[in-house]
C-alpha positions in Angstrom: -39.8 -44.2 -111.2 -39.2 -47.5 -113.1 -40.8 -50.6 -111.6 -38.3 -52.9 -109.8 -37.5 -56.0 -111.8 -38.1 -59.4 -110.3 -35.7 -62.3 -110.9 -36.5 -65.9 -109.8 -33.5 -68.1 -109.1 -34.1 -71.8 -108.8 -32.2 -73.5 -106.0 -30.6 -72.2 -102.9 -27.0 -73.4 -102.9 -24.0 -71.1 -102.3 -23.1 -71.0 -106.0 -26.1 -68.6 -106.3 -24.6 -65.9 -104.2 -22.7 -64.1 -107.0 -25.8 -64.0 -109.1 -27.8 -62.6 -106.2 -25.0 -60.0 -105.7 -25.1 -59.1 -109.4 -28.9 -58.7 -109.3 -28.8 -56.5 -106.3 -26.1 -54.3 -108.0 -28.9 -53.5 -110.5 -31.6 -53.1 -107.9 -33.3 -56.4 -109.0 -35.6 -58.1 -106.5 -34.4 -61.7 -106.1 -36.8 -64.6 -105.4 -35.2 -67.9 -104.5 -37.2 -71.2 -104.8 -36.6 -74.7 -103.7 -37.8 -77.2 -101.1 -34.9 -76.7 -98.6 -35.6 -73.5 -96.6 -32.3 -73.9 -94.7 -30.2 -73.4 -97.9 -27.8 -70.5 -97.7 -28.9 -68.5 -100.7 -32.3 -67.9 -99.1 -30.6 -65.8 -96.5 -29.4 -63.4 -99.2 -32.4 -63.2 -101.5 -35.3 -60.8 -101.0 -38.0 -63.5 -101.0 -38.1 -67.3 -100.6 -40.8 -69.8 -101.6 -40.8 -73.5 -100.7 -41.6 -75.2 -104.1 -39.7 -78.1 -105.7 -37.7 -76.9 -108.7 -38.4 -80.3 -110.4 -42.1 -79.5 -110.4 -42.2 -77.2 -113.5 -46.0 -76.5 -113.4 -45.8 -75.5 -109.7 -42.9 -73.2 -110.4 -44.8 -71.7 -113.4 -47.8 -71.1 -111.2 -45.7 -69.3 -108.6 -43.9 -67.3 -111.3 -47.1 -66.1 -112.8 -48.5 -65.3 -109.4 -45.4 -63.2 -108.5 -45.3 -61.6 -112.0 -41.5 -62.2 -112.4 -39.5 -60.6 -115.1 -36.9 -63.3 -115.5 -35.8 -66.8 -114.3 -32.5 -68.6 -114.0 -31.3 -71.9 -112.7 -27.9 -70.4 -112.1 -25.3 -73.2 -111.5 -28.2 -75.5 -110.4 -28.4 -78.3 -112.9 -31.7 -79.9 -111.8 -33.7 -76.7 -112.4 -32.6 -75.9 -115.9 -35.5 -77.6 -117.7 -38.0 -76.0 -115.4 -36.4 -72.6 -115.9 -36.6 -73.0 -119.7 -40.2 -74.2 -119.4 -41.3 -71.2 -117.3 -39.4 -68.8 -119.5 -41.1 -70.2 -122.7 -44.6 -70.2 -121.1 -44.2 -66.6 -119.9 -42.2 -65.2 -122.9 -39.2 -64.4 -120.7 -35.6 -64.4 -121.9 -33.7 -67.7 -121.7 -30.6 -69.1 -123.4 -32.6 -71.7 -125.3 -36.1 -73.2 -125.9 -37.7 -75.7 -123.6 -37.2 -78.4 -126.2 -33.5 -77.6 -126.5 -33.1 -77.6 -122.8 -34.6 -81.1 -122.6 -32.0 -82.3 -125.1 -29.1 -80.6 -123.4 -30.0 -81.7 -119.9 -30.4 -85.4 -120.7 -27.1 -87.1 -121.5 -28.8 -89.8 -123.5 -30.8 -87.4 -125.7 -27.8 -85.2 -126.1 -25.6 -88.0 -127.3 -28.3 -89.0 -129.8 -28.7 -85.4 -131.1 -24.9 -85.1 -131.5 -24.7 -88.4 -133.4 -27.7 -87.6 -135.6 -26.0 -84.3 -136.6 -22.6 -85.5 -137.4 -20.7 -84.5 -134.2 -17.9 -86.6 -132.8 -19.6 -88.5 -130.0 -18.7 -91.5 -127.8 -20.4 -94.8 -128.5 -23.3 -94.6 -126.1 -26.7 -96.0 -125.2 -29.3 -94.9 -122.6 -31.6 -97.0 -120.4 -34.4 -96.6 -117.9 -34.4 -98.2 -114.4 -36.7 -100.9 -115.9 -34.2 -101.8 -118.6 -31.3 -102.9 -116.4 -31.5 -106.4 -117.8 -31.2 -105.1 -121.3 -28.2 -103.0 -120.3 -26.5 -106.1 -118.8 -27.1 -108.1 -122.0 -25.6 -105.3 -124.1 -22.0 -105.9 -123.0 -20.9 -106.6 -126.6 -22.4 -103.4 -127.8 -19.6 -101.4 -126.1 -15.9 -101.1 -126.3 -14.6 -101.6 -122.8 -13.8 -99.9 -120.5 -17.1 -97.9 -120.2 -18.4 -95.0 -118.1 -21.8 -95.4 -116.4 -23.7 -92.3 -115.2 -27.1 -90.8 -114.6 -28.5 -88.9 -117.6 -29.6 -86.0 -115.5 -27.0 -85.3 -112.8 -24.0 -82.9 -112.5 -20.9 -82.6 -110.4 -19.8 -86.2 -111.3 -22.4 -87.6 -109.0 -23.1 -91.3 -109.7 -20.3 -91.6 -112.3 -18.3 -94.8 -112.4 -15.7 -96.3 -114.8 -16.1 -100.1 -115.4 -13.3 -102.1 -116.8 -15.0 -105.5 -116.5 -18.6 -106.4 -117.6 -19.0 -108.4 -114.4 -19.0 -105.1 -112.4 -21.5 -103.2 -114.5 -24.5 -103.8 -112.2 -22.9 -102.1 -109.2 -22.2 -99.1 -111.4 -25.7 -99.0 -112.7 -27.1 -99.0 -109.2 -24.8 -96.2 -108.2 -26.0 -94.1 -111.2 -29.6 -94.8 -110.4 -29.2 -93.6 -106.8 -28.2 -90.2 -108.2 -30.7 -90.0 -111.0 -33.8 -87.8 -110.7 -35.8 -89.6 -113.5 -34.5 -93.1 -113.2 -32.5 -93.1 -116.4 -28.8 -93.9 -116.9 -26.4 -94.0 -119.8 -23.4 -96.3 -120.7 -20.8 -95.0 -123.0 -17.3 -96.0 -124.2 -14.5 -94.5 -122.1 -12.6 -91.9 -124.0 -8.9 -91.9 -123.2 -7.7 -88.3 -122.7 -4.9 -86.7 -124.7 -4.0 -84.0 -122.2 -6.8 -82.8 -119.9 -10.6 -82.6 -119.8 -12.0 -79.1 -119.9 -14.9 -77.4 -118.1 -15.5 -73.7 -118.5 -18.3 -71.2 -118.9 -19.0 -69.7 -122.4 -21.4 -67.1 -123.6 -23.4 -66.5 -126.8 -25.1 -63.3 -127.9 -28.0 -63.6 -130.4 -26.8 -67.0 -131.4 -23.2 -66.1 -131.9 -20.5 -67.5 -129.6 -18.7 -64.4 -128.3 -16.9 -65.9 -125.3 -15.4 -69.4 -125.6 -13.1 -70.6 -122.9 -11.4 -73.9 -121.9 -9.6 -75.2 -118.8 -7.5 -78.1 -117.7 -9.3 -80.3 -115.2 -7.2 -82.5 -112.9 -8.5 -85.3 -110.8 -7.5 -86.9 -107.5 -6.9 -90.5 -108.3 -7.0 -91.3 -104.6 -10.5 -89.8 -104.1 -13.5 -91.9 -103.4 -14.7 -90.8 -106.8 -11.7 -90.3 -109.1 -13.9 -88.7 -111.8 -14.8 -85.6 -109.7 -12.6 -82.7 -110.7 -10.3 -81.6 -107.9 -8.2 -78.8 -109.7 -9.1 -76.6 -112.6 -6.5 -74.5 -114.4 -6.9 -71.5 -116.8 -5.9 -70.9 -119.5 -6.0 -74.4 -120.9 -3.0 -76.2 -122.3 -5.1 -77.7 -125.0 -3.8 -77.1 -128.6 -5.2 -73.9 -130.1 -6.3 -76.0 -133.1 -8.4 -78.2 -130.9 -9.9 -75.2 -129.1 -10.8 -73.7 -132.4 -12.4 -77.0 -133.5 -14.5 -77.2 -130.3 -15.6 -73.6 -130.6 -16.6 -74.2 -134.2 -18.6 -77.3 -133.2 -20.2 -75.4 -130.2 -21.2 -72.6 -132.6 -22.8 -75.2 -134.9 -24.7 -76.7 -132.0 -25.9 -73.3 -130.9 -27.3 -72.8 -134.5 -28.8 -76.3 -134.8 -30.7 -75.9 -131.5 -31.7 -72.3 -132.2 -30.1 -70.9 -129.0 -29.8 -67.2 -128.5 -28.2 -65.2 -125.6 -26.8 -66.7 -122.4 -24.3 -68.6 -120.4 -23.3 -72.2 -121.0 -21.2 -74.6 -118.9 -19.3 -76.6 -121.5 -17.4 -79.8 -120.8 -15.1 -81.1 -123.5 -12.2 -83.4 -124.1 -9.6 -84.2 -126.7 -9.1 -88.0 -127.0 -6.1 -90.1 -127.9 -8.1 -91.2 -131.0 -7.5 -87.7 -132.4 -11.1 -86.5 -132.0 -12.4 -83.5 -130.0 -15.7 -84.1 -128.1 -18.4 -81.8 -126.7 -19.3 -83.9 -123.6 -21.8 -81.6 -122.0 -23.3 -78.2 -122.9 -25.7 -77.0 -120.2 -27.5 -73.6 -120.3 -26.4 -72.6 -116.8 -23.3 -71.5 -115.0 -20.9 -74.2 -113.9 -20.4 -75.3 -110.4 -17.1 -74.9 -108.4 -17.4 -71.1 -108.9 -16.1 -71.3 -112.5 -17.5 -68.0 -113.7 -16.1 -66.3 -110.6 -12.6 -67.4 -111.3 -12.9 -66.6 -115.0 -14.1 -63.0 -114.0 -11.0 -62.6 -111.8 -8.7 -63.9 -114.5 -10.1 -62.0 -117.5 -12.1 -59.0 -116.0 -15.1 -60.2 -118.0 -18.2 -60.7 -115.9 -20.4 -63.4 -117.3 -22.4 -63.6 -114.1 -23.6 -60.0 -114.4 -24.3 -60.6 -118.1 -26.4 -63.6 -117.4 -28.4 -61.8 -114.8 -29.0 -58.8 -117.1 -30.0 -61.0 -119.9 -32.6 -62.7 -117.7 -34.5 -59.4 -117.0 -33.9 -57.6 -120.3 -31.2 -55.1 -119.0 -28.4 -54.1 -121.3 -25.6 -56.7 -121.1 -22.1 -55.5 -120.3 -19.4 -55.8 -122.9 -18.1 -59.3 -123.5 -15.0 -60.2 -125.5 -12.9 -63.3 -125.9 -11.1 -64.2 -122.7 -7.4 -63.3 -122.1 -5.4 -64.3 -119.0 -2.5 -62.4 -117.5 -1.0 -65.4 -115.7 -2.2 -68.9 -114.7 -5.3 -69.2 -112.5 -6.1 -72.3 -110.5 -9.2 -73.4 -108.7 -8.2 -75.8 -105.9 -11.4 -77.7 -105.0 -10.7 -78.5 -101.3 -11.8 -82.0 -100.3 -11.0 -84.7 -97.8 -10.0 -88.3 -98.3 -11.8 -89.2 -95.0 -15.0 -88.3 -93.3 -14.8 -86.6 -89.9 -15.0 -83.3 -88.1 -13.6 -80.3 -89.9 -10.8 -78.6 -88.0 -9.7 -75.9 -90.5 -7.3 -75.1 -93.3 -3.7 -74.2 -92.8 -1.0 -73.1 -95.3 2.7 -73.9 -95.4 5.2 -71.1 -95.1 4.3 -68.0 -97.1 2.3 -69.9 -99.8 -0.9 -68.0 -99.0 0.7 -64.6 -99.3 2.3 -65.4 -102.6 -0.4 -67.3 -104.4 -3.9 -67.2 -102.8 -6.4 -64.8 -104.4 -9.6 -65.9 -102.8 -10.8 -68.6 -100.5 -14.3 -69.9 -99.8 -14.4 -72.6 -97.1 -17.9 -74.0 -96.5 -18.1 -75.9 -93.2 -17.6 -74.3 -89.8 -15.0 -75.7 -87.4 -16.4 -78.8 -85.8 -18.9 -79.6 -88.6 -19.0 -83.0 -90.1 -17.5 -83.4 -93.6 -17.8 -86.3 -96.1 -15.3 -88.0 -98.3 -15.1 -86.7 -101.9 -17.6 -88.6 -104.0 -19.0 -85.6 -105.9 -18.8 -81.8 -106.1 -21.4 -81.5 -103.3 -18.8 -83.0 -100.9 -16.2 -80.3 -101.5 -15.0 -78.5 -98.3 -14.3 -75.3 -100.2 -12.7 -73.6 -103.2 -9.4 -71.7 -103.2 -8.3 -69.5 -106.1 -4.6 -69.3 -106.8 -2.6 -67.3 -109.2 0.9 -68.2 -110.6 3.1 -66.3 -113.0 3.3 -69.1 -115.6 2.3 -72.8 -116.1 5.8 -74.1 -115.0 5.4 -72.4 -111.7 1.9 -73.6 -111.3 2.8 -77.2 -112.1 5.7 -77.1 -109.6 3.4 -76.2 -106.7 0.4 -78.3 -107.9 2.6 -81.5 -107.8 2.7 -81.1 -104.0 -0.3 -79.0 -103.3 -1.4 -81.0 -100.3 2.0 -80.0 -98.6 1.1 -76.3 -99.0 -2.7 -76.4 -98.3 -3.5 -78.7 -95.5 -7.0 -79.7 -94.5 -7.4 -80.8 -90.9 -9.9 -83.5 -90.1 -10.4 -85.5 -87.0 
């Protein structure tokens, strides 16, 4: 009888649950690791260890002790560099090298790499927490407005748009509050032509075999208007722009020597006529992106990523095709309070709802929407076409009602 494979997953948030389910489908022993024993994923894994995922040497020591066969930081941005480090030290499969992960996971380093290699990239500069005065004196370096954000956070946490240089210090302080390493970046704001995209992609032996794009919509009334509130597949982005982004993503994969695995890719087409790779992270995206893509296309990137990690044959992957319009409504509240449930108007649920994941229990406290971690839940919808989707999305709050007191 073959030895049972061991997969270490860094983190314990709910986004890990599909990866745990995929691993158990293949009889893989799942070990979850972080410093928060109450996190939900630990209830579904086979083994839990209380170690900070930011401490790469402590995680390596544990991984060697447990003799793991693979490691992922699935949909957990802070653990990606550690996962790459452990995989490299133990000769385990990973999407990229530790060096490449350090570039991809640091917005400042990533912008520099893109600029050095001839990619379209926003005018940007990175700073440490000890260089705030330098940042304040660099106001003429940028074309205003600008975006200020931590170099190492995801889910739009700590991100602010600043239109007036007089307000830059407040934005820097917000970014530093969400930064793990005390670094932040300031970059020119890119005016959108259409929508920003965030989707999961997959490469096999260095070849991009699954490239996908979405339309991200934002709630302008939210506490953080730069946190995505709705995601739509397939994207309305021009095919020529999608092809340009895919070509540039393939070039990035080759330049960084990346191999097989999953990427969360954020991109945008700007009014200046240029297409930008904003972020490329060797992990699954948050907000259950790969789950919705699986429902819409029948292609399971989650299972593929798990199989890759422990050297099991990867299921067949082709370019995505959608038979309708799929929407991820990221449920959130414009006020803090006690959660009293979700209700639907008329027969909306029966007609359009595919899947719902509501996180808090009735009576639990919820926060206003400052980042993806403040989401109340995620509801997948399916419409026949984009016109139908747009009709209902214009008044979505009339059809999906979140109750808070």
